[in-house]
C-alpha positions, 0 to 999 in steps of 0.5 A: 499499499502507499501509506501518505505520510501525513495522518489520515484526518489531515487527509480526510480535512484536506479532501472535504475542503476541496469538496466543500469549494475551500481550495484555498484552505485545501491548497495550504493545507495540502502545501503543509503537508508538503513541506515536511514530503515533497512526493506525497501523494496524496497532497500533491493530488490535493494541491492539483485539484485546488489548483484547478478549482481555482483556475491555476491551471498551468500550476495544476499542471505543474503539480501533476509533473511532480506527482508523476515522477514520483508516483507514475502509475497512480490513475487519479494523476491522469485523470486529473490531467484529463480535467485540466486539459478540458479546462484548457479545451485540449480535447484530444490531450484530455482524452489521450490522459483519461485514457492512461488513467482508466488502463491503470484503474478500469474501476474510475467511473468519473474518467469513463463518463467523461470521456464518453463525452470528450469523444461525442465531442470530437464525432467518435460514437464508436468509442463514445458507446465503448465508454458507456459501456464501461459506465453501465457496467461500473454502475451495475456493480456493488458501489463498494466493489467498485471503490475497493477495486479503484484502491486495488488498482492504486496500489492501496491494497490494505484499504481495498482487502478491507472493504472487499472482505467486509462486504463480503462477510455482508453480503455474501457470495459475489464473483465479481468481489471474489475476483478483487480478493483473489487479485490482492492474494495474488499481489500479496503472494498469497496464492493458495486463498488466491486459487480457491477464490477464483475456483469458488467465483467460477462456480457462482458464474461460470463464463466469467472469462477475466475470472477464468483468466486470472484462476489460469495465471494462479494456476501456472503462478503455483507451477500447476501447468497441467491444470493452467493449460486445461482453463486456458483451452477453454478461453482460447475455444471461446476467443483463439485470437486474444493475445493476453490467453496465448501469452498465457498459454505460451508461459504454460508451455514453457512450464511443461518443458515444450519449448519448440512449441513455446518458440512457434507461439511466440513468433505467432504472436509477434506476427500480430504485434511486431514490437512487443519487446517483452514476447521478444525476450521471452522468445531469446529465454525460450532459444536459448533453453534449447541452445540456439545461440545465436537466435535467442542474440537476435531476439534479446537485440530485438527487443533492445532495439523496440524498448532502447530502455529495457534493462531485462534484454541487456541482462539476457546477453549478459546471463548467456554468460558467453556473450560480449558486449561491444563498446557501444553497447556499454556506452548506451547501458551507462548512459541509460542507467544514469537516466533520471528516467530508467524505471527501477527494474531497468536500472538494476537490470542494466546494472548486473548487466554492465557489472557482468561486462566490464567484469569480461573486460577485467575493469573489476573496480567498475564492475564491483560499482554496478554490481553493488548499485544494483544489489541495492536496488534489487534489495530495495523492493524486496521483504526478504527476512534473513531471521524467517530462514533461520527460524525455519532451520532452528525449527527443522533440527527441533523436530527432525530428530534420530528418534524422529526418524527412527519411529517412522521407519520406511515410511512414504512410497518406496519407489527410487525414481527421483534424484534430488540435487539440493544446495545453494544457487550457483553451486554446481547443481546444473552440471551434476543435472546434466551429468546425470541427465546424460546417462540412458536411466535419468531423465533431466528435468528442471527446478521442479515447484512440486516440493516448495508447493507440498510444503505450502500446502501444509501451511495452509491457513497459517500464512505467518512466517514468525510462527509457522505450522512447518515442520512442526505439523510432520509429527503430526501426520500419519504413516499413510499420510506421507505415503499419499504425498509420496505417490502425488509427488511421482504423479505430479511430475511425471508430465516432467519424464520422458520415460527413464525409469529416474530422474532428476529434480534440482530445485537447489532450496529443497535442501531446507525440506530433506526431512519431508522428502525422508518421509514422502520418498525413503528410498529416493536419493538425495545429492547436496552440491556444495562449492567453496564458499567466496566462490557460492556467495560472490556468483550468488551477488553477482546474479540476478535472479529471475524470480525467488532467491532474494537472500543473493542481494545483500552481502551480509544476508549471503553469508548468513545464508551460507553459513545457517545452510551448512548448518542445517546440512550438518543435521541432515548428516547426524540424523539422516547418516549416509542419506545425503552424498555431498558432491564439492563442486571443485572435486568435480571439475579436477576429477571429472570421471572419478567424481561421476562414478561416484554420483552414479555408484550413489544412485544405483546405476552403471557406469555410462561414458556419456556421462563423462562426456555430458556437453554433448547431450542435448536437452533444454536447460533452463538455468544461467549455467545452461551455455556453460554445461554445453561446453567441456569442463573447465576450470576457469570459474573456480576464482572468479571471485580473485579480482574482486577481493579488495570488495570482498573483506566483509563477506569474509568476516561475515562468513567466518568459521564457514571458510574454514568448514 
């Protein structure tokens, strides 16, 4: 929620003064608030409204410019600018501003009403009718739902949630209100509740396409790609040319590993919208995944050409790990990163891309400056708390004792199909997966979200990270429940397999859930991919992840996370001796064949030479190391952190005993 700096009573007073026509007093109050905080969203709006009513239109527009600089996605600033344009008798300018307002916030009834009148004024009867239709739709909805939708659209999640929950408690089930509450849940990453709400909304209104689209989107966010595709197909049957439906269908296909089909879908979408930078970016990702590097590079270049300040396009080139920027590209990225108008997400993507580009040139000092700046910017928008992770680790150790597992000997589904590779990101797990996936009896999949999703389901209804019920809930679960979860995991992951008797799940964060995995799948193999601490931690610090891994954007967080990971892995070794095979990345680099034989022996697999020649295996790889595992083993990366040692003193101190462990 965007919280104004002034107290609610003062804001209400300022708004009341505007409503009662006391514009000079409202202006004075707003400016007192702006003396304390020049970027106060609501005070700036009151200032602009007051100035407009006082016929000071130029001053009102200047106030709106300041408001837009601080809060560009605030719909009411664009609505107010539209009113100023009306006062100046600038119908085209007013229409443009009001359209921006309703594109951000479709629940602005007044903006739609003004648009209808303006379209009639300029003789555009078709668009006037469309605006009238929007007014009719909104006026048919309960006023509280419309108001809550407007609050949600402007980022005011808390008051929107309070209002819509009260409406549902007072009036009972309502599909539109349930959909809105689900969207608030999606914004807050409470996806399980959102899924239930949208399923309920569709029971009430099966023909509600917007709710079905949101439902499919939520299923995809929860990595339930099979179910998501079922819902998308229902929508596509009704509207096969719908761009949003096709984009979501492509997302589901990516999740299911259908990359050739995804590439076809993206090319079809680009034929309809050849200037869509996002689709070029997604196309590049799909091409990279299956190793079509020249085409991936071309797609990323097209994304950058289509939207010149598109930071993710430049970062995607850098993230290929084998691409080298030209002097002109470095200069352009420097220029874009320095512009005040560059958005935060584009800025930190550019910082990480510049860090990698300058590191490749041996310019460590400037590379470090960009890495440091990019991490600080990315961390500024994260709510990650290392303390929550440390609490979870303490809880795991308290619940998952040697006696706890002894009492549950032989529980779970006995099938030995999965091979879990766990550890920290950037620890060599993709290399181990590629080695194993090169075996005739093993399918490589991807970083499967099934174990984390099971954990979320176990925590359903108890989302408090400060007082979680998992892992404590494991102690109360009966034997048959673990067998059911093991069978469910094997059934749900079958879609990612290609017929081999064994498969790899390389979700690194599963190291937190080895106790659960052991109880569900007692004969699964678990491999801990480990890397020297400084190399691992620095590699994480310079990596901008597509999602998750929020601990990586601060050196102290990284060090504490690494130390806690070591602590938890030592615990698993103590309570489940021999259950986890530890593979040191540096050992694999120094003795590839010996490491391969050790891996295969642990997994009860016969030796195959193809595992040593892993780089010849053609398969999709979706991690940042995709191009590195398509080349023979190399030693260059073992000490990539060394040129940055002058700036890594705080990391060494924070790692402490982990450096000699």
